[in-house]
Biopython code that builds the backbone (N, CA, C, O; Angstrom):
import numpy as np
from Bio.PDB.StructureBuilder import StructureBuilder

atoms = [
    (1, "MET", "N", (-52.226, 51.391, 92.389)),
    (1, "MET", "CA", (-51.917, 50.173, 93.108)),
    (1, "MET", "C", (-50.517, 50.287, 93.687)),
    (1, "MET", "O", (-49.586, 50.727, 93.011)),
    (2, "ALA", "N", (-50.381, 49.896, 94.917)),
    (2, "ALA", "CA", (-49.097, 50.033, 95.612)),
    (2, "ALA", "C", (-48.103, 48.991, 95.132)),
    (2, "ALA", "O", (-48.476, 47.904, 94.691)),
    (3, "ARG", "N", (-46.848, 49.342, 95.227)),
    (3, "ARG", "CA", (-45.778, 48.424, 94.860)),
    (3, "ARG", "C", (-45.717, 47.308, 95.896)),
    (3, "ARG", "O", (-46.032, 47.508, 97.069)),
    (4, "TYR", "N", (-45.306, 46.135, 95.440)),
    (4, "TYR", "CA", (-45.178, 44.994, 96.342)),
    (4, "TYR", "C", (-44.135, 45.315, 97.404)),
    (4, "TYR", "O", (-43.019, 45.719, 97.078)),
    (5, "TYR", "N", (-44.485, 45.142, 98.648)),
    (5, "TYR", "CA", (-43.575, 45.433, 99.752)),
    (5, "TYR", "C", (-43.519, 44.211, 100.651)),
    (5, "TYR", "O", (-44.499, 43.867, 101.312)),
    (6, "ARG", "N", (-42.385, 43.568, 100.670)),
    (6, "ARG", "CA", (-42.200, 42.294, 101.355)),
    (6, "ARG", "C", (-42.454, 42.394, 102.858)),
    (6, "ARG", "O", (-42.898, 41.421, 103.468)),
    (7, "TYR", "N", (-42.185, 43.530, 103.455)),
    (7, "TYR", "CA", (-42.271, 43.638, 104.906)),
    (7, "TYR", "C", (-43.684, 43.897, 105.406)),
    (7, "TYR", "O", (-43.902, 43.950, 106.616)),
    (8, "ARG", "N", (-44.639, 44.058, 104.514)),
    (8, "ARG", "CA", (-46.038, 44.169, 104.911)),
    (8, "ARG", "C", (-46.693, 42.808, 105.078)),
    (8, "ARG", "O", (-47.814, 42.711, 105.577)),
    (9, "LEU", "N", (-46.009, 41.777, 104.667)),
    (9, "LEU", "CA", (-46.557, 40.427, 104.769)),
    (9, "LEU", "C", (-46.573, 39.956, 106.217)),
    (9, "LEU", "O", (-45.846, 40.495, 107.051)),
    (10, "PRO", "N", (-47.388, 38.966, 106.521)),
    (10, "PRO", "CA", (-47.362, 38.384, 107.867)),
    (10, "PRO", "C", (-45.994, 37.757, 108.146)),
    (10, "PRO", "O", (-45.275, 37.395, 107.215)),
    (11, "PRO", "N", (-45.635, 37.629, 109.419)),
    (11, "PRO", "CA", (-44.311, 37.095, 109.761)),
    (11, "PRO", "C", (-44.038, 35.707, 109.185)),
    (11, "PRO", "O", (-42.909, 35.428, 108.782)),
    (12, "TRP", "N", (-45.041, 34.830, 109.135)),
    (12, "TRP", "CA", (-44.816, 33.479, 108.618)),
    (12, "TRP", "C", (-44.531, 33.524, 107.121)),
    (12, "TRP", "O", (-43.734, 32.724, 106.630)),
    (13, "ALA", "N", (-45.158, 34.433, 106.385)),
    (13, "ALA", "CA", (-44.911, 34.540, 104.946)),
    (13, "ALA", "C", (-43.533, 35.127, 104.680)),
    (13, "ALA", "O", (-42.833, 34.702, 103.760)),
    (14, "ARG", "N", (-43.149, 36.108, 105.492)),
    (14, "ARG", "CA", (-41.814, 36.691, 105.369)),
    (14, "ARG", "C", (-40.733, 35.646, 105.627)),
    (14, "ARG", "O", (-39.713, 35.608, 104.938)),
    (15, "LYS", "N", (-40.968, 34.802, 106.627)),
    (15, "LYS", "CA", (-40.006, 33.761, 106.958)),
    (15, "LYS", "C", (-39.872, 32.751, 105.823)),
    (15, "LYS", "O", (-38.772, 32.282, 105.533)),
    (16, "CYS", "N", (-40.998, 32.412, 105.175)),
    (16, "CYS", "CA", (-40.958, 31.495, 104.022)),
    (16, "CYS", "C", (-40.165, 32.099, 102.868)),
    (16, "CYS", "O", (-39.381, 31.403, 102.223)),
    (17, "ILE", "N", (-40.362, 33.371, 102.611)),
    (17, "ILE", "CA", (-39.624, 34.037, 101.529)),
    (17, "ILE", "C", (-38.137, 34.071, 101.840)),
    (17, "ILE", "O", (-37.319, 33.844, 100.948)),
    (18, "ILE", "N", (-37.773, 34.348, 103.073)),
    (18, "ILE", "CA", (-36.357, 34.397, 103.455)),
    (18, "ILE", "C", (-35.718, 33.023, 103.321)),
    (18, "ILE", "O", (-34.587, 32.912, 102.846)),
    (19, "ILE", "N", (-36.427, 31.972, 103.735)),
    (19, "ILE", "CA", (-35.895, 30.613, 103.608)),
    (19, "ILE", "C", (-35.716, 30.247, 102.143)),
    (19, "ILE", "O", (-34.692, 29.675, 101.769)),
    (20, "CYS", "N", (-36.697, 30.569, 101.309)),
    (20, "CYS", "CA", (-36.568, 30.291, 99.867)),
    (20, "CYS", "C", (-35.405, 31.067, 99.263)),
    (20, "CYS", "O", (-34.686, 30.555, 98.406)),
    (21, "GLU", "N", (-35.225, 32.298, 99.713)),
    (21, "GLU", "CA", (-34.133, 33.127, 99.207)),
    (21, "GLU", "C", (-32.773, 32.537, 99.591)),
    (21, "GLU", "O", (-31.842, 32.565, 98.786)),
    (22, "ARG", "N", (-32.652, 32.015, 100.786)),
    (22, "ARG", "CA", (-31.382, 31.450, 101.253)),
    (22, "ARG", "C", (-31.043, 30.121, 100.593)),
    (22, "ARG", "O", (-29.868, 29.809, 100.397)),
    (23, "ILE", "N", (-32.058, 29.335, 100.249)),
    (23, "ILE", "CA", (-31.804, 27.996, 99.713)),
    (23, "ILE", "C", (-31.647, 27.998, 98.188)),
    (23, "ILE", "O", (-31.232, 26.995, 97.607)),
    (24, "THR", "N", (-31.977, 29.117, 97.541)),
    (24, "THR", "CA", (-31.938, 29.168, 96.083)),
    (24, "THR", "C", (-30.528, 29.006, 95.523)),
    (24, "THR", "O", (-30.341, 28.264, 94.559)),
    (25, "LEU", "N", (-29.542, 29.670, 96.092)),
    (25, "LEU", "CA", (-28.173, 29.599, 95.560)),
    (25, "LEU", "C", (-27.572, 28.196, 95.664)),
    (25, "LEU", "O", (-27.020, 27.719, 94.672)),
    (26, "PRO", "N", (-27.647, 27.508, 96.810)),
    (26, "PRO", "CA", (-27.118, 26.139, 96.836)),
    (26, "PRO", "C", (-27.824, 25.201, 95.861)),
    (26, "PRO", "O", (-27.179, 24.362, 95.232)),
    (27, "LEU", "N", (-29.144, 25.336, 95.732)),
    (27, "LEU", "CA", (-29.875, 24.520, 94.755)),
    (27, "LEU", "C", (-29.444, 24.843, 93.336)),
    (27, "LEU", "O", (-29.324, 23.947, 92.501)),
    (28, "LEU", "N", (-29.211, 26.112, 93.060)),
    (28, "LEU", "CA", (-28.779, 26.530, 91.728)),
    (28, "LEU", "C", (-27.414, 25.949, 91.394)),
    (28, "LEU", "O", (-27.200, 25.477, 90.277)),
    (29, "ILE", "N", (-26.497, 25.976, 92.336)),
    (29, "ILE", "CA", (-25.155, 25.424, 92.110)),
    (29, "ILE", "C", (-25.231, 23.915, 91.910)),
    (29, "ILE", "O", (-24.590, 23.377, 91.008)),
    (30, "PHE", "N", (-26.011, 23.228, 92.743)),
    (30, "PHE", "CA", (-26.167, 21.783, 92.595)),
    (30, "PHE", "C", (-26.762, 21.431, 91.240)),
    (30, "PHE", "O", (-26.303, 20.499, 90.579)),
    (31, "GLN", "N", (-27.780, 22.174, 90.825)),
    (31, "GLN", "CA", (-28.432, 21.892, 89.554)),
    (31, "GLN", "C", (-27.507, 22.193, 88.380)),
    (31, "GLN", "O", (-27.551, 21.496, 87.367)),
    (32, "LEU", "N", (-26.676, 23.213, 88.501)),
    (32, "LEU", "CA", (-25.714, 23.529, 87.447)),
    (32, "LEU", "C", (-24.704, 22.399, 87.276)),
    (32, "LEU", "O", (-24.397, 21.999, 86.153)),
    (33, "ILE", "N", (-24.190, 21.885, 88.392)),
    (33, "ILE", "CA", (-23.233, 20.771, 88.324)),
    (33, "ILE", "C", (-23.907, 19.532, 87.739)),
    (33, "ILE", "O", (-23.322, 18.833, 86.911)),
    (34, "ARG", "N", (-25.131, 19.268, 88.170)),
    (34, "ARG", "CA", (-25.859, 18.109, 87.648)),
    (34, "ARG", "C", (-26.130, 18.251, 86.156)),
    (34, "ARG", "O", (-26.028, 17.278, 85.409)),
    (35, "THR", "N", (-26.476, 19.456, 85.722)),
    (35, "THR", "CA", (-26.763, 19.689, 84.309)),
    (35, "THR", "C", (-25.504, 19.563, 83.460)),
    (35, "THR", "O", (-25.578, 19.128, 82.311)),
    (36, "LEU", "N", (-24.360, 19.933, 84.002)),
    (36, "LEU", "CA", (-23.115, 19.810, 83.247)),
    (36, "LEU", "C", (-22.736, 18.347, 83.015)),
    (36, "LEU", "O", (-22.188, 18.007, 81.967)),
    (37, "PHE", "N", (-23.025, 17.482, 83.989)),
    (37, "PHE", "CA", (-22.647, 16.079, 83.863)),
    (37, "PHE", "C", (-23.710, 15.232, 83.158)),
    (37, "PHE", "O", (-23.369, 14.376, 82.342)),
    (38, "ILE", "N", (-24.988, 15.457, 83.460)),
    (38, "ILE", "CA", (-26.072, 14.670, 82.872)),
    (38, "ILE", "C", (-27.120, 15.638, 82.320)),
    (38, "ILE", "O", (-28.142, 15.862, 82.969)),
    (39, "PRO", "N", (-26.893, 16.211, 81.147)),
    (39, "PRO", "CA", (-27.841, 17.217, 80.629)),
    (39, "PRO", "C", (-29.098, 16.588, 80.013)),
    (39, "PRO", "O", (-29.059, 16.052, 78.906)),
    (40, "THR", "N", (-30.185, 16.664, 80.734)),
    (40, "THR", "CA", (-31.474, 16.256, 80.185)),
    (40, "THR", "C", (-32.331, 17.509, 80.003)),
    (40, "THR", "O", (-31.994, 18.582, 80.504)),
    (41, "THR", "N", (-33.417, 17.362, 79.298)),
    (41, "THR", "CA", (-34.300, 18.498, 79.053)),
    (41, "THR", "C", (-34.866, 19.037, 80.364)),
    (41, "THR", "O", (-34.949, 20.250, 80.558)),
    (42, "PHE", "N", (-35.250, 18.143, 81.248)),
    (42, "PHE", "CA", (-35.803, 18.556, 82.540)),
    (42, "PHE", "C", (-34.772, 19.321, 83.360)),
    (42, "PHE", "O", (-35.110, 20.320, 83.995)),
    (43, "ASP", "N", (-33.514, 18.865, 83.358)),
    (43, "ASP", "CA", (-32.467, 19.551, 84.115)),
    (43, "ASP", "C", (-32.229, 20.966, 83.598)),
    (43, "ASP", "O", (-32.061, 21.900, 84.382)),
    (44, "VAL", "N", (-32.215, 21.118, 82.296)),
    (44, "VAL", "CA", (-32.010, 22.444, 81.708)),
    (44, "VAL", "C", (-33.195, 23.353, 82.038)),
    (44, "VAL", "O", (-33.008, 24.526, 82.360)),
    (45, "PHE", "N", (-34.402, 22.817, 81.958)),
    (45, "PHE", "CA", (-35.601, 23.580, 82.290)),
    (45, "PHE", "C", (-35.586, 23.999, 83.756)),
    (45, "PHE", "O", (-35.885, 25.150, 84.073)),
    (46, "LEU", "N", (-35.243, 23.080, 84.647)),
    (46, "LEU", "CA", (-35.178, 23.373, 86.075)),
    (46, "LEU", "C", (-34.079, 24.387, 86.381)),
    (46, "LEU", "O", (-34.256, 25.251, 87.240)),
    (47, "LEU", "N", (-32.957, 24.290, 85.692)),
    (47, "LEU", "CA", (-31.878, 25.261, 85.873)),
    (47, "LEU", "C", (-32.334, 26.655, 85.451)),
    (47, "LEU", "O", (-31.994, 27.641, 86.105)),
    (48, "GLY", "N", (-33.092, 26.746, 84.378)),
    (48, "GLY", "CA", (-33.617, 28.038, 83.943)),
    (48, "GLY", "C", (-34.574, 28.644, 84.960)),
    (48, "GLY", "O", (-34.529, 29.845, 85.228)),
    (49, "ILE", "N", (-35.434, 27.810, 85.521)),
    (49, "ILE", "CA", (-36.378, 28.291, 86.537)),
    (49, "ILE", "C", (-35.627, 28.765, 87.784)),
    (49, "ILE", "O", (-35.927, 29.831, 88.321)),
    (50, "LEU", "N", (-34.662, 27.982, 88.241)),
    (50, "LEU", "CA", (-33.892, 28.370, 89.416)),
    (50, "LEU", "C", (-33.074, 29.637, 89.175)),
    (50, "LEU", "O", (-32.931, 30.465, 90.074)),
    (51, "THR", "N", (-32.540, 29.787, 87.975)),
    (51, "THR", "CA", (-31.790, 30.997, 87.644)),
    (51, "THR", "C", (-32.710, 32.215, 87.667)),
    (51, "THR", "O", (-32.349, 33.257, 88.213)),
    (52, "GLY", "N", (-33.880, 32.086, 87.083)),
    (52, "GLY", "CA", (-34.844, 33.182, 87.109)),
    (52, "GLY", "C", (-35.283, 33.534, 88.514)),
    (52, "GLY", "O", (-35.427, 34.710, 88.849)),
    (53, "LEU", "N", (-35.496, 32.521, 89.336)),
    (53, "LEU", "CA", (-35.880, 32.751, 90.724)),
    (53, "LEU", "C", (-34.767, 33.433, 91.498)),
    (53, "LEU", "O", (-35.027, 34.336, 92.294)),
    (54, "PHE", "N", (-33.513, 33.006, 91.269)),
    (54, "PHE", "CA", (-32.382, 33.625, 91.947)),
    (54, "PHE", "C", (-32.238, 35.096, 91.538)),
    (54, "PHE", "O", (-31.984, 35.955, 92.382)),
    (55, "ILE", "N", (-32.398, 35.378, 90.256)),
    (55, "ILE", "CA", (-32.291, 36.765, 89.792)),
    (55, "ILE", "C", (-33.432, 37.613, 90.370)),
    (55, "ILE", "O", (-33.220, 38.769, 90.735)),
    (56, "ALA", "N", (-34.622, 37.049, 90.453)),
    (56, "ALA", "CA", (-35.751, 37.780, 91.027)),
    (56, "ALA", "C", (-35.508, 38.107, 92.501)),
    (56, "ALA", "O", (-35.832, 39.204, 92.957)),
    (57, "PHE", "N", (-34.941, 37.162, 93.241)),
    (57, "PHE", "CA", (-34.616, 37.441, 94.643)),
    (57, "PHE", "C", (-33.483, 38.448, 94.752)),
    (57, "PHE", "O", (-33.512, 39.325, 95.615)),
    (58, "TYR", "N", (-32.491, 38.329, 93.886)),
    (58, "TYR", "CA", (-31.331, 39.227, 93.925)),
    (58, "TYR", "C", (-31.737, 40.675, 93.631)),
    (58, "TYR", "O", (-31.250, 41.605, 94.273)),
    (59, "LEU", "N", (-32.627, 40.855, 92.660)),
    (59, "LEU", "CA", (-33.080, 42.191, 92.302)),
    (59, "LEU", "C", (-34.267, 42.659, 93.162)),
    (59, "LEU", "O", (-34.813, 43.741, 92.946)),
    (60, "GLU", "N", (-34.649, 41.834, 94.127)),
    (60, "GLU", "CA", (-35.742, 42.102, 95.057)),
    (60, "GLU", "C", (-37.067, 42.348, 94.350)),
    (60, "GLU", "O", (-37.827, 43.238, 94.733)),
    (61, "TRP", "N", (-37.340, 41.552, 93.314)),
    (61, "TRP", "CA", (-38.644, 41.587, 92.666)),
    (61, "TRP", "C", (-39.630, 40.759, 93.459)),
    (61, "TRP", "O", (-40.841, 40.955, 93.359)),
    (62, "ILE", "N", (-39.110, 39.828, 94.250)),
    (62, "ILE", "CA", (-39.969, 38.986, 95.106)),
    (62, "ILE", "C", (-39.632, 39.300, 96.542)),
    (62, "ILE", "O", (-40.220, 38.720, 97.455)),
]
sb = StructureBuilder()
sb.init_structure("model")
sb.init_model(0)
sb.init_chain("A")
sb.init_seg("    ")
for serial, (resi, resn, name, xyz) in enumerate(atoms, 1):
    if name == "N":
        sb.init_residue(resn, " ", resi, " ")
    sb.init_atom(name, np.array(xyz, "f"), 0.0, 1.0, " ", f" {name:<3s}", serial, name[0])
structure = sb.get_structure()
């Protein structure tokens, strides 16, 4: 089975991935600030998901 290759996707899917990749860091920073001031279980869970997503984009797993 071939390795996942982002550039084989259709142009609209590639554009969606690029937009998600660009918006992840600002959302992560906002969620971190929100979690520091009002720490709820949902905020911590969402921060973990966003951190994992950011790391996946950074390491080009997605």
